[in-house]
Structures are given as structure tokens and as C-alpha cells.
Backbone as JSON, one array per atom type, in Angstrom:
{
  "sequence": "MKTIIAAGSLALALSSLAGAAHAGDIVGGSSLLDDGKQAQLERWLGAGEFNLTNVYTRQAGDTSADFHMDADGKGATFTVLDVTNGSGESFLVGGYNPQSWASGGGWNETARDWQRTAFLFNFTEPAVYRQILSSYVLPSQGQFQTFNSPGTGPMFGLGPDLVVTQGLDTALSWQLSYGNPLDEGMSIVDRGRGQALQVNAIEVFSVSPVPEPASAAMLMAGMGVLGLIARRRRRG",
  "N": [[43.36, 10.23, -4.87], [40.89, 10.89, -3.74], [39.28, 10.39, -5.91], [39.52, 7.63, -6.16], [38.35, 6.81, -3.77], [35.76, 7.78, -4.23], [35.05, 6.2, -6.38], [35.05, 3.75, -5.13], [32.94, 4.1, -3.33], [30.88, 4.37, -5.13], [30.89, 1.85, -6.26], [30.11, 0.36, -4.07], [27.52, 1.34, -3.74], [26.4, 0.41, -6.11], [26.59, -2.3, -5.66], [24.78, -2.54, -3.56], [22.48, -1.87, -4.89], [22.27, -4.02, -6.63], [21.74, -6.03, -4.84], [19.3, -5.33, -3.91], [15.64, -5.27, -3.86], [14.0, -6.73, -6.67], [11.8, -6.1, -9.51], [8.48, -6.55, -8.57], [9.04, -7.76, -6.16], [8.39, -8.85, -2.82], [9.26, -7.62, -0.02], [10.26, -8.93, 3.01], [8.34, -10.82, 2.99], [5.12, -12.58, 2.68], [2.01, -13.95, 3.66], [-0.34, -13.64, 2.42], [-0.22, -12.42, -0.09], [0.92, -13.08, -3.45], [3.04, -13.35, -6.4], [1.28, -13.05, -8.57], [-0.92, -11.71, -7.44], [0.31, -9.37, -6.61], [0.97, -8.31, -9.1], [-1.6, -7.8, -10.01], [-2.33, -5.75, -8.23], [-0.54, -3.8, -9.12], [-1.63, -3.29, -11.66], [-4.14, -2.28, -10.95], [-3.39, 0.02, -9.52], [-1.92, 1.42, -11.44], [0.53, 2.77, -11.79], [2.92, 1.84, -12.73], [5.63, -0.56, -12.15], [6.2, -1.76, -8.83], [7.82, -2.26, -5.65], [6.98, -4.07, -2.71], [7.04, -3.67, 0.78], [6.8, -5.45, 3.67], [5.41, -4.06, 6.39], [3.83, -4.44, 8.53], [2.44, -7.21, 10.19], [-0.24, -8.83, 11.54], [-0.17, -10.06, 14.82], [-0.95, -12.55, 17.33], [-3.01, -11.26, 19.84], [-2.56, -8.6, 19.21], [-3.46, -5.11, 18.97], [-5.08, -2.08, 17.79], [-3.16, -0.24, 18.5], [-0.73, -1.55, 18.1], [-0.79, -1.91, 15.34], [-0.67, 0.82, 14.51], [1.82, 1.53, 15.58], [3.64, 0.19, 13.94], [2.84, 0.75, 11.28], [2.36, 3.47, 10.91], [3.31, 6.58, 9.38], [4.61, 5.59, 7.11], [4.22, 6.33, 4.52], [2.64, 5.82, 1.3], [0.55, 2.95, 1.3], [-0.46, -0.51, 1.03], [-3.13, -2.26, 2.44], [-3.99, -5.47, 3.39], [-6.49, -7.87, 3.9], [-7.61, -10.93, 5.24], [-10.72, -12.17, 5.48], [-13.77, -13.43, 6.99], [-17.19, -13.94, 6.38], [-20.57, -13.88, 7.84], [-21.72, -16.14, 6.81], [-19.75, -17.95, 6.61], [-18.07, -17.7, 4.45], [-14.97, -16.98, 2.92], [-12.88, -14.18, 2.16], [-10.49, -12.24, 0.34], [-9.46, -9.12, 0.8], [-8.97, -5.52, 0.69], [-7.22, -2.32, 0.85], [-5.86, 0.62, -0.8], [-3.93, 3.17, 0.42], [-2.97, 6.34, -0.25], [-1.78, 8.12, 1.45], [0.11, 8.56, 4.49], [-0.55, 6.41, 7.26], [-1.7, 7.32, 10.54], [-1.66, 7.92, 14.09], [-3.5, 9.69, 14.99], [-5.54, 12.58, 14.18], [-7.81, 12.37, 12.71], [-10.08, 12.59, 9.95], [-8.71, 12.14, 6.68], [-9.32, 14.31, 4.32], [-10.4, 14.71, 0.97], [-10.85, 17.0, -1.11], [-10.54, 17.63, -3.79], [-10.64, 16.12, -7.06], [-8.21, 15.1, -8.04], [-6.96, 14.33, -5.77], [-8.24, 12.09, -4.98], [-7.28, 9.27, -4.97], [-7.19, 6.92, -3.62], [-8.21, 3.46, -3.2], [-10.36, 0.6, -2.86], [-10.23, -2.99, -2.8], [-11.09, -6.28, -3.96], [-9.94, -9.35, -4.04], [-11.13, -11.81, -4.31], [-13.52, -11.59, -5.78], [-13.06, -10.89, -8.77], [-12.72, -7.38, -7.82], [-12.64, -3.78, -7.95], [-12.84, -0.76, -6.11], [-13.19, 2.57, -6.37], [-12.58, 5.95, -5.14], [-15.44, 8.05, -5.01], [-16.04, 10.51, -7.44], [-16.08, 14.15, -7.71], [-17.94, 14.91, -9.59], [-20.26, 13.63, -9.15], [-23.7, 13.85, -8.09], [-23.76, 14.64, -5.43], [-21.16, 16.28, -4.52], [-19.42, 16.0, -2.32], [-19.49, 13.39, -1.53], [-17.48, 11.46, -1.99], [-15.41, 12.46, -0.5], [-14.2, 11.73, 1.91], [-11.47, 10.11, 2.66], [-9.6, 8.41, 4.25], [-9.41, 7.41, 7.74], [-7.86, 8.42, 10.7], [-7.12, 7.21, 13.79], [-6.32, 6.39, 17.17], [-7.96, 4.46, 18.18], [-8.87, 2.71, 16.24], [-8.11, 0.29, 13.7], [-6.89, 0.17, 10.32], [-8.92, 2.33, 8.36], [-11.21, 3.03, 5.85], [-13.03, 5.42, 4.12], [-16.33, 6.91, 4.6], [-18.42, 5.25, 5.15], [-18.58, 3.05, 7.32], [-16.54, 2.3, 4.54], [-14.63, 0.34, 4.63], [-13.43, -0.91, 7.59], [-11.29, -1.75, 10.28], [-11.66, -2.91, 13.5], [-10.75, -1.88, 16.9], [-9.64, -4.1, 18.23], [-8.57, -5.52, 16.16], [-9.65, -7.83, 15.19], [-12.11, -7.88, 14.07], [-14.03, -6.67, 11.34], [-15.82, -4.16, 9.45], [-17.99, -3.34, 6.71], [-19.53, -1.24, 4.41], [-20.63, 0.43, 1.54], [-20.06, 3.87, 0.81], [-18.37, 6.04, 0.32], [-16.72, 5.04, -1.62], [-16.62, 3.33, -4.81], [-19.61, 2.45, -6.68], [-22.03, 4.91, -6.36], [-24.71, 4.22, -6.28], [-24.74, 1.84, -5.03], [-24.8, 2.24, -2.36], [-24.6, 1.31, 1.01], [-24.07, -1.34, 0.56], [-21.86, -4.07, 1.09], [-18.38, -4.11, 0.33], [-17.19, -6.47, 0.45], [-18.85, -8.89, 0.29], [-21.01, -8.04, -1.11], [-23.32, -7.91, 0.31], [-25.56, -6.56, 2.81], [-24.22, -4.33, 5.29], [-22.27, -6.03, 7.66], [-20.79, -7.65, 10.52], [-17.49, -8.83, 10.17], [-15.27, -11.53, 10.46], [-11.87, -11.15, 11.12], [-9.18, -12.75, 9.85], [-6.5, -12.47, 9.19], [-4.07, -9.86, 8.84], [-2.11, -7.81, 6.82], [0.21, -5.22, 6.12], [1.66, -3.18, 3.68], [4.32, -1.14, 2.65], [4.94, 0.98, -0.18], [7.15, 1.16, -2.89], [8.64, 2.55, -5.77], [9.99, 0.64, -8.52], [13.36, 0.97, -9.44], [14.2, 2.63, -12.48], [15.53, 0.94, -15.38], [17.36, 2.53, -16.71], [18.53, 4.06, -14.73], [20.19, 2.27, -13.35], [21.92, 1.69, -15.43], [23.15, 4.18, -15.86], [24.47, 4.42, -13.46], [26.33, 2.33, -13.67], [27.79, 3.28, -15.87], [28.86, 5.64, -14.8], [30.48, 4.58, -12.8], [32.35, 3.26, -14.37], [33.63, 5.41, -15.66], [34.8, 6.79, -13.49], [36.52, 4.81, -12.61], [38.27, 4.65, -14.81], [39.45, 7.2, -14.72], [40.79, 7.0, -12.28], [42.68, 4.99, -12.89], [44.24, 6.29, -14.84], [45.33, 8.34, -13.32], [46.92, 6.89, -11.57], [48.82, 5.86, -13.35], [49.98, 8.21, -14.15]],
  "CA": [[42.83, 9.42, -3.76], [39.47, 11.18, -3.62], [38.59, 9.72, -7.0], [39.47, 6.2, -5.84], [37.33, 6.67, -2.72], [34.45, 7.98, -4.85], [34.76, 5.01, -7.18], [34.71, 2.68, -4.19], [31.59, 4.35, -2.82], [29.96, 4.08, -6.21], [30.81, 0.39, -6.39], [29.3, -0.11, -2.95], [26.12, 1.67, -4.05], [25.97, -0.51, -7.15], [26.41, -3.6, -5.03], [23.54, -2.47, -2.8], [21.4, -1.9, -5.86], [22.17, -5.38, -7.15], [21.17, -6.87, -3.8], [17.99, -4.83, -3.52], [14.5, -5.98, -4.43], [13.72, -6.58, -8.08], [10.4, -5.83, -9.81], [7.53, -7.52, -8.05], [9.47, -8.36, -4.9], [7.69, -8.55, -1.57], [10.32, -7.64, 0.98], [9.73, -9.33, 4.3], [7.45, -11.95, 2.8], [3.69, -12.41, 2.86], [1.19, -15.15, 3.59], [-1.57, -13.28, 1.73], [0.06, -12.0, -1.46], [1.92, -13.76, -4.26], [3.43, -12.53, -7.55], [0.11, -12.73, -9.37], [-1.73, -10.69, -6.76], [1.03, -8.11, -6.68], [0.8, -7.8, -10.46], [-2.94, -7.23, -10.09], [-2.28, -4.46, -7.54], [0.12, -2.86, -10.02], [-2.58, -2.9, -12.7], [-5.17, -1.42, -10.36], [-2.81, 1.32, -9.17], [-1.62, 2.08, -12.71], [1.69, 3.65, -11.66], [4.12, 1.08, -13.05], [6.04, -1.61, -11.23], [6.65, -1.32, -7.51], [8.15, -3.25, -4.64], [6.22, -3.97, -1.47], [7.76, -4.03, 1.99], [5.88, -5.81, 4.75], [5.71, -3.23, 7.57], [3.03, -4.92, 9.67], [1.68, -8.45, 10.13], [-0.92, -8.99, 12.83], [0.2, -11.18, 15.68], [-1.95, -12.83, 18.35], [-3.08, -10.28, 20.92], [-2.36, -7.24, 18.73], [-4.56, -4.16, 18.91], [-4.82, -0.97, 16.88], [-1.91, 0.42, 18.9], [0.37, -2.25, 17.43], [-0.87, -1.53, 13.92], [-0.16, 2.19, 14.32], [3.24, 1.58, 15.9], [4.43, -0.31, 12.82], [2.41, 1.21, 9.96], [2.29, 4.94, 10.81], [4.43, 7.33, 8.8], [5.32, 4.81, 6.09], [3.84, 6.77, 3.18], [1.6, 5.04, 0.65], [0.53, 1.55, 1.74], [-1.57, -1.43, 0.78], [-3.58, -3.08, 3.55], [-4.62, -6.68, 2.87], [-7.21, -8.56, 4.96], [-8.32, -12.19, 5.03], [-11.9, -12.05, 6.34], [-14.85, -14.42, 6.83], [-18.49, -13.35, 6.69], [-21.43, -14.67, 8.71], [-22.07, -17.41, 6.15], [-18.58, -18.8, 6.57], [-17.32, -17.51, 3.21], [-13.74, -16.2, 3.12], [-12.55, -13.22, 1.1], [-9.24, -11.51, 0.46], [-9.83, -7.76, 0.44], [-8.06, -4.52, 1.26], [-7.28, -0.97, 0.32], [-4.66, 1.41, -1.05], [-3.95, 4.49, 1.05], [-1.84, 7.11, -0.78], [-1.21, 8.93, 2.52], [0.59, 7.79, 5.64], [-1.4, 6.2, 8.42], [-1.28, 8.08, 11.72], [-2.4, 7.55, 15.3], [-4.52, 10.71, 15.24], [-5.73, 13.54, 13.1], [-9.15, 12.25, 12.14], [-10.26, 12.3, 8.54], [-7.99, 12.69, 5.54], [-10.34, 14.74, 3.38], [-9.88, 14.93, -0.38], [-11.87, 17.84, -1.75], [-10.3, 17.67, -5.23], [-10.62, 14.81, -7.7], [-6.85, 14.59, -8.2], [-6.56, 13.76, -4.49], [-9.04, 10.89, -4.71], [-6.57, 8.17, -5.61], [-7.31, 5.69, -2.82], [-9.21, 2.53, -3.69], [-10.54, -0.67, -2.17], [-10.2, -4.08, -3.76], [-11.54, -7.59, -3.54], [-9.29, -10.34, -4.9], [-11.97, -12.99, -4.45], [-14.55, -11.38, -6.78], [-12.33, -9.74, -8.23], [-13.35, -6.08, -8.06], [-11.95, -2.62, -7.39], [-13.78, 0.3, -5.75], [-12.43, 3.82, -6.28], [-13.3, 7.05, -4.5], [-16.44, 8.72, -5.83], [-15.54, 11.81, -7.88], [-16.93, 15.3, -7.38], [-18.97, 15.09, -10.61], [-21.49, 13.02, -8.64], [-24.69, 14.86, -7.69], [-23.32, 15.14, -4.13], [-19.7, 16.31, -4.72], [-18.65, 15.66, -1.13], [-19.71, 12.01, -1.14], [-16.22, 10.73, -1.99], [-14.38, 13.33, 0.08], [-13.58, 11.18, 3.12], [-10.6, 9.06, 2.14], [-9.21, 7.49, 5.33], [-9.6, 7.96, 9.07], [-6.74, 8.12, 11.59], [-7.5, 7.26, 15.2], [-5.69, 5.31, 17.93], [-8.96, 3.48, 18.56], [-9.24, 1.83, 15.14], [-7.09, -0.11, 12.74], [-7.1, 0.89, 9.06], [-10.31, 2.68, 8.08], [-11.39, 3.69, 4.56], [-14.34, 5.91, 3.75], [-17.28, 7.35, 5.61], [-19.45, 4.23, 5.29], [-17.24, 2.94, 6.74], [-16.43, 1.39, 3.4], [-13.9, -0.78, 5.21], [-12.77, -0.52, 8.83], [-10.9, -2.81, 11.21], [-11.9, -2.38, 14.84], [-9.59, -1.72, 17.77], [-9.03, -5.4, 18.54], [-8.02, -6.06, 14.91], [-10.22, -9.16, 14.94], [-13.41, -7.69, 13.44], [-14.1, -5.6, 10.34], [-17.14, -3.79, 8.95], [-17.9, -2.78, 5.36], [-20.65, -0.92, 3.53], [-20.15, 1.49, 0.67], [-20.62, 5.22, 0.84], [-17.39, 6.95, -0.26], [-16.0, 4.35, -2.69], [-17.43, 2.48, -5.67], [-20.81, 2.99, -7.31], [-22.88, 5.55, -5.35], [-26.0, 3.55, -6.22], [-24.58, 0.66, -4.18], [-24.66, 2.68, -0.97], [-25.12, 0.36, 1.98], [-23.67, -2.7, 0.23], [-20.49, -4.38, 1.47], [-17.42, -4.36, -0.76], [-16.69, -7.83, 0.67], [-19.72, -9.93, -0.27], [-22.13, -7.35, -1.75], [-24.48, -7.93, 1.19], [-25.69, -5.39, 3.68], [-23.13, -4.3, 6.25], [-22.29, -6.98, 8.76], [-19.48, -7.87, 11.12], [-16.65, -9.82, 9.5], [-14.14, -12.02, 11.25], [-10.58, -10.89, 10.49], [-8.27, -13.88, 10.08], [-5.11, -12.03, 9.02], [-3.85, -8.5, 8.34], [-0.75, -7.42, 6.44], [0.31, -3.87, 5.57], [2.88, -3.08, 2.88], [4.68, 0.15, 2.07], [5.09, 0.9, -1.63], [8.28, 1.92, -3.43], [8.78, 2.26, -7.2], [11.17, -0.08, -8.97], [14.24, 1.89, -10.18], [14.23, 2.46, -13.93], [16.78, 0.34, -15.87], [18.3, 3.58, -17.1], [19.25, 4.5, -13.54], [21.26, 1.32, -13.11], [22.89, 1.85, -16.52], [23.92, 5.4, -15.59], [25.34, 4.12, -12.33], [27.41, 1.53, -14.22], [28.63, 4.15, -16.69], [29.61, 6.52, -13.91], [31.52, 3.79, -12.15], [33.4, 3.02, -15.35], [34.37, 6.65, -15.88], [35.63, 7.05, -12.32], [37.6, 3.83, -12.62], [39.23, 5.05, -15.84], [40.19, 8.36, -14.2], [41.7, 6.52, -11.24], [43.81, 4.28, -13.52], [45.11, 7.28, -15.49], [46.09, 9.05, -12.29], [47.98, 6.0, -11.06], [49.87, 5.8, -14.37], [50.71, 9.49, -14.13]],
  "C": [[41.33, 9.65, -3.61], [38.68, 10.45, -4.7], [38.44, 8.24, -6.72], [38.4, 5.93, -4.78], [35.94, 6.79, -3.32], [34.06, 6.76, -5.66], [34.36, 3.85, -6.28], [33.32, 2.85, -3.65], [30.54, 4.03, -3.87], [29.78, 2.58, -6.39], [29.95, -0.2, -5.27], [27.82, 0.16, -3.2], [25.57, 0.73, -5.1], [25.71, -1.89, -6.58], [25.1, -3.65, -4.24], [22.35, -2.55, -3.73], [21.18, -3.31, -6.38], [21.52, -6.3, -6.13], [19.78, -6.46, -3.38], [16.9, -5.61, -4.23], [14.39, -5.71, -5.92], [12.23, -6.34, -8.27], [9.52, -6.94, -9.26], [7.94, -8.17, -6.75], [8.56, -7.94, -3.76], [8.71, -8.72, -0.46], [9.71, -7.95, 2.34], [8.71, -10.45, 4.22], [5.99, -11.64, 3.06], [3.02, -13.78, 2.81], [-0.09, -14.91, 2.81], [-1.37, -12.94, 0.26], [1.06, -12.93, -2.13], [2.22, -12.87, -5.46], [2.22, -12.12, -8.37], [-0.75, -11.65, -8.75], [-1.02, -9.35, -6.74], [0.91, -7.49, -8.06], [-0.59, -7.18, -10.64], [-3.0, -5.87, -9.37], [-1.61, -3.41, -8.41], [-0.83, -2.38, -11.11], [-3.65, -1.98, -12.13], [-4.61, -0.04, -10.02], [-2.44, 2.1, -10.42], [-0.45, 3.04, -12.65], [2.99, 2.92, -11.96], [4.45, 0.04, -12.0], [6.48, -1.02, -9.89], [7.02, -2.52, -6.66], [7.3, -3.0, -3.41], [7.1, -4.4, -0.31], [6.76, -4.27, 3.1], [6.27, -5.03, 6.01], [4.89, -3.67, 8.79], [2.32, -6.22, 9.31], [1.06, -8.67, 11.49], [-0.45, -10.25, 13.55], [-0.9, -11.38, 16.72], [-1.88, -11.8, 19.47], [-2.86, -8.85, 20.49], [-3.64, -6.43, 18.81], [-4.2, -3.06, 17.92], [-3.54, -0.23, 17.24], [-0.7, -0.23, 18.23], [0.39, -1.95, 15.94], [-0.26, -0.15, 13.7], [1.34, 2.28, 14.62], [4.1, 1.19, 14.7], [4.11, 0.36, 11.49], [2.4, 2.73, 9.82], [3.54, 5.52, 10.16], [5.18, 6.64, 7.7], [4.96, 5.24, 4.67], [2.72, 5.9, 2.62], [1.7, 3.56, 1.04], [-0.64, 0.8, 1.12], [-1.86, -2.19, 2.07], [-4.34, -4.26, 2.97], [-5.22, -7.46, 4.04], [-7.76, -9.9, 4.45], [-9.48, -12.19, 6.01], [-12.9, -13.16, 6.03], [-16.17, -13.78, 7.23], [-19.34, -14.3, 7.54], [-21.85, -15.99, 8.13], [-20.9, -18.36, 6.05], [-17.77, -18.69, 5.3], [-16.11, -16.62, 3.48], [-13.44, -15.35, 1.9], [-11.2, -12.59, 1.41], [-9.47, -10.11, -0.08], [-8.8, -6.79, 1.02], [-8.21, -3.17, 0.61], [-5.91, -0.36, 0.13], [-4.85, 2.78, -0.44], [-2.75, 5.28, 0.54], [-1.17, 7.99, 0.27], [-0.74, 8.03, 3.66], [-0.53, 7.59, 6.66], [-0.84, 6.99, 9.6], [-2.15, 7.67, 12.9], [-3.48, 8.56, 15.65], [-4.66, 11.61, 14.04], [-7.08, 13.44, 12.42], [-9.13, 11.97, 10.65], [-9.18, 12.91, 7.66], [-9.05, 13.03, 4.5], [-9.71, 15.1, 2.04], [-10.93, 15.69, -1.17], [-11.76, 17.81, -3.28], [-10.23, 16.26, -5.81], [-9.21, 14.24, -7.8], [-6.3, 14.01, -6.89], [-7.22, 12.41, -4.22], [-8.46, 9.67, -5.42], [-6.58, 6.88, -4.79], [-8.32, 4.76, -3.48], [-9.25, 1.29, -2.8], [-10.59, -1.77, -3.21], [-10.66, -5.38, -3.11], [-10.92, -8.6, -4.51], [-10.22, -11.52, -5.2], [-12.99, -12.82, -5.55], [-14.08, -11.57, -8.23], [-13.03, -8.43, -8.59], [-12.5, -4.99, -7.43], [-12.97, -1.52, -7.2], [-12.98, 1.58, -5.52], [-13.28, 4.91, -5.63], [-14.26, 7.71, -5.49], [-15.93, 10.12, -6.17], [-16.56, 12.91, -7.64], [-18.0, 15.57, -8.42], [-20.29, 14.45, -10.2], [-22.39, 14.13, -8.12], [-24.37, 15.44, -6.31], [-21.79, 15.14, -4.15], [-18.88, 15.86, -3.53], [-18.73, 14.18, -0.77], [-18.41, 11.21, -1.07], [-15.09, 11.46, -1.3], [-13.6, 12.67, 1.21], [-12.78, 9.93, 2.76], [-10.27, 8.0, 3.19], [-9.36, 8.2, 6.66], [-8.47, 7.48, 9.97], [-7.15, 8.3, 13.04], [-6.78, 6.14, 15.93], [-6.66, 4.19, 18.27], [-9.43, 2.56, 17.45], [-7.99, 1.4, 14.39], [-7.3, 0.69, 11.46], [-8.58, 1.11, 8.78], [-10.38, 3.5, 6.81], [-12.84, 4.14, 4.43], [-15.3, 6.11, 4.91], [-18.31, 6.28, 5.95], [-19.61, 3.62, 6.68], [-17.23, 1.93, 5.6], [-15.63, 0.15, 3.77], [-13.18, -0.27, 6.46], [-12.45, -1.77, 9.64], [-10.99, -2.21, 12.61], [-10.64, -2.44, 15.7], [-8.88, -3.04, 18.08], [-8.41, -6.09, 17.34], [-8.55, -7.46, 14.57], [-11.58, -9.1, 14.25], [-13.33, -6.53, 12.45], [-15.55, -5.36, 9.96], [-16.97, -3.19, 7.56], [-19.28, -2.51, 4.79], [-20.29, 0.37, 2.81], [-20.86, 2.83, 0.9], [-19.69, 6.19, 0.1], [-16.67, 6.36, -1.46], [-16.98, 3.54, -3.54], [-18.61, 3.2, -6.29], [-21.71, 3.61, -6.26], [-24.24, 4.88, -5.22], [-25.96, 2.29, -5.35], [-24.42, 1.02, -2.71], [-25.33, 1.68, -0.03], [-24.74, -1.08, 1.71], [-22.2, -2.91, 0.55], [-19.61, -4.59, 0.25], [-16.89, -5.79, -0.65], [-17.55, -8.86, -0.05], [-20.98, -9.37, -0.91], [-23.41, -7.42, -0.93], [-24.6, -6.62, 1.94], [-24.66, -5.48, 4.79], [-23.3, -5.27, 7.4], [-20.88, -7.13, 9.31], [-18.77, -9.01, 10.39], [-15.54, -10.26, 10.44], [-12.85, -11.78, 10.48], [-9.62, -12.01, 10.86], [-6.8, -13.48, 10.01], [-5.1, -10.62, 8.47], [-2.38, -8.36, 7.99], [-0.79, -6.04, 5.82], [1.67, -3.75, 4.89], [3.11, -1.64, 2.44], [5.04, -0.08, 0.6], [6.3, 1.74, -2.06], [8.45, 1.55, -4.9], [10.05, 1.49, -7.5], [12.05, 0.89, -9.75], [14.21, 1.59, -11.67], [15.55, 1.81, -14.35], [17.82, 1.38, -16.24], [19.12, 4.06, -15.91], [20.43, 3.59, -13.25], [22.34, 1.46, -14.18], [23.76, 3.08, -16.3], [24.9, 5.18, -14.45], [26.56, 3.32, -12.81], [28.37, 2.4, -15.03], [29.47, 5.07, -15.83], [30.73, 5.81, -13.21], [32.69, 3.55, -13.09], [34.26, 4.25, -15.58], [35.3, 6.95, -14.71], [36.79, 6.06, -12.24], [38.68, 4.18, -13.61], [40.08, 6.23, -15.37], [41.21, 7.91, -13.16], [42.9, 5.81, -11.85], [44.76, 5.26, -14.17], [45.94, 8.03, -14.47], [47.21, 8.18, -11.72], [49.12, 5.91, -12.06], [50.69, 7.09, -14.36], [51.65, 9.55, -12.93]]
}
């Protein structure tokens, strides 16, 4: 009887796996990302295929408190912003945060190069901006990865390289911790000098790796073995 129950549980797990997201899925949907943009994020991250789960989409009247309520504690995330600069040009930009967002705690500092895995990106250019490594003449320049405060939305870098203000309707960007150190003071959005940007939309996605095909195969094999044992016991 225990074997039959185990086989049933295994079948249920397999059924859940079959109904789960496949490679490149965006669970919960997105108005900013499509399959091509997700594939580009996979290439920039360089960690294989992953699924994205929409954990936060800005709604009218939201503030940083709403962002933190939904996005905090979700592990690694991508933040995607649709912004417009003072010249009326629109850009799709964002950042990868390998650590969980939080409502407090201040700076996430990354003293070691192996910790400096966050990056900013611009789909419109396209371009990617990674944390400055310690081999730079000022080793601490790329140390400040992200900032956690109830008074701001997502914030990357000391520049700030990219920050969304408390009302979630305005962003600022000029490089200091990410990208080419010689471009200090230039926006990752439009390569201009730092200026206020209108935020049209914000989406935040948690990241989860796609299960290896071997895992599903092992699950199938295990189910078959348990089923065979159950049949033999019934015959006995």
C-alpha cells in the first residue's frame, strides 16, 4: 500500500512538472518582455535557460512601499522599466539583482569580484553594463551593488546608475559603479548627462532555472519502477 501511495505521489509530482513553465516562459505575463527579450536576458546572464515569474507590475498610485511589498525576499530578480527622457525618446532598460530586494538594510556591498554579478541593460541600444571589477585603479568603485530603502524603488549603483524614486514615476541614471569607468556621469539610458526620466511602466520578475531534461527523465524512470513493484505485489 505504501508503494502504491508513493507511486501516486510521484505521478502527481510528474503531472505538476508537466503543467509547470517550460523554457523561456514568463509566468504571470508581461507587457514589456517577449520571448526574444527573455532570450537576450539569458545570454547576458550566461547561466542557462530560466523561467521568469512576474512578482510586481506597477499600478496607478503605487509607491515604493508597494514595490517592496511584492518584490522583497524573492531572490534574484530582473527589473524592467519603460522610460522617456526629456527629449521624448522612449527606452526599455533595467537591471539584474542577484540578491533579494528588501525594505531596509542600505547598501549591498560587493567587495569581491565574484560577488559583482549584477548588471544593467538597455534593450533599445542594445547594451549591457556590468559592475566595475576591483582591478580598476579604484578597487571600491564597483563595490556598491544595490540599495535597499523603504523610500526608493529599485536602485542600482552609487551613481545612482539607475534608481526609481519613491513615487515610482521618476527615474535617474548616471554611471559610477557599472559599465566603463571612463563614462562616469553618463546615463545608461541615453548616454547623456544625468537627468530625470519619466517612468511609464515597471515590472519585476523572479528568476528560476529550467529543470534539466535529465531530471524529468529520472522522475519518469522512478515512476515506472514504483509502478512495476506495485503490480508485482498485487500479483503476489
